[in-house]
N, C-alpha and C positions, 0 to 999 in steps of 0.2 A: 504491501500500500506502499508507503513514504518512495516508495520510486517512481510512482503515479504521482508522487504530488511535486518531486523534484522535476517531473520531466512535464507539469503544466506550469507555475516554478518556469523556468527559461523557459518553458512558451513564448507563457506573457511576457518577460523582460526580453524578449527579445523582437515580441510586436509593439511598445512602448519606445524601443529605442528607434525602433526604422517609421511609426508617428512624426517623431519628435524633429528628428535630422532628415528625415526623409526631405528628395530634394527633387521628386516629380515636379514640372511642375502643371497647373492647372491653372486652366478658364476664367473659373471657379471665385480665385485666389487670388492671379498676379495684378487686376486692372485694380489703379489705384493714386495714389498721390505720389510719389516716393521725393526726398532727398536732398542735395551731395554732402558727403561730410570737409568739404572745403574752406578752411580757411581765411580764403581771399574774396569769397561770393557766395554769393547762394547759387545753386546748381537745381534746378528743381521741372519733375518729366513725369508730363499723367501719363500713366499709360490706359488706351480705352479697348477693352470687348474687339473690336472689328483688325486691332491689332495694327495701330495707329499708336503714334503718338506727339505728345505737344513741349515745349522747352521753352525753360523762360531761367536767364543769368541772369541774376543784375547782384549787384555792391550788395555789401554789408547795411548800403546805408540808403541801400533801395534805390541808387538810379539805375536806371538801366543797362543790361549792355549789349543783350542777345536771342531773338523768338523766335524761332522755329517749329517744323513740325514732321513728320518723317512716316515710317513703316518700321517693322519688327516681326521679330522671325522667329521662332521657337524652335529648339535642338537640343532635343536632350534636356536636361539642367539647364543649360546658356540657352544666353538672350543675344539676339543681332538684332545691336540696330541701322540702320539702311539716315543717308546725310546726314551725319552725327559728328556734331565741332567738338574737337576734344576738348577735354578739359583739363589742361594738366596745374590746376589752382593760381592759375596767372592770369588769365583774362579779369581784365578791368575796361571800364567808362569810359577807357583816353580809349580801346582800341576803333577805328576806324568804319564804322558799320554803312557795311552795304547793303544794302536786300536783295539785286545780284547774287548774293552770297562770291564775288568773284577776288575780294581777298583774305577770306577763310578758306581753312585745309580743311575740307568737308572729306567724310571719310565709313567708313562702321564703324564699332564698339564693338570687340565680343564681353558679352557678361556676363557674373554665374549667380544664377538666383536659387538664396539659400532663408529657409524658413522655422525658426527655430522656436515651441513650445515655447514661455515661459517669458522667453528675447525680443521677437519680432521673426521681420522679414526686412531681406536687404536683394539688394543686386551687385554683386563686391565686380569689380573693377580690380584690383588686387588690393596687397594685406595693407595697403594704403589709401586708398579710396571705396567708395561705396554708397550708397544710396540707400536710405531708411523707406518703411513709408512707413505716411503716416496717419494718411487715409483710402480703406475704403471706396471703389466706381463707385 
């Protein structure tokens, strides 16, 4: 009888850790507002269920830097953003904003989605920069 209790306890523990550390992206929980942890500017991304996003970057005092929209694609535990201005924490309102985007290096950005119970939801760029989910869509 004790053997079955141990097996059941191990099974429950495995299910718990899978639920806590699951990396599977679900369209039920992905859409929402995410804010970057950049110190020199406030970078906000809003993900929509139709796999589009809007993005705005402002200085910490609220001065406008950049605004754009684009599409994203989900591949496994990764999200690929297209038409994306890379923020190396160096964007300021002093850059020459060009509505035709000729002065910007637009490309793709791949992030990892991380969803953990009691911690939150994140879009991780690397060990230094990430976007934390603040609000569901």
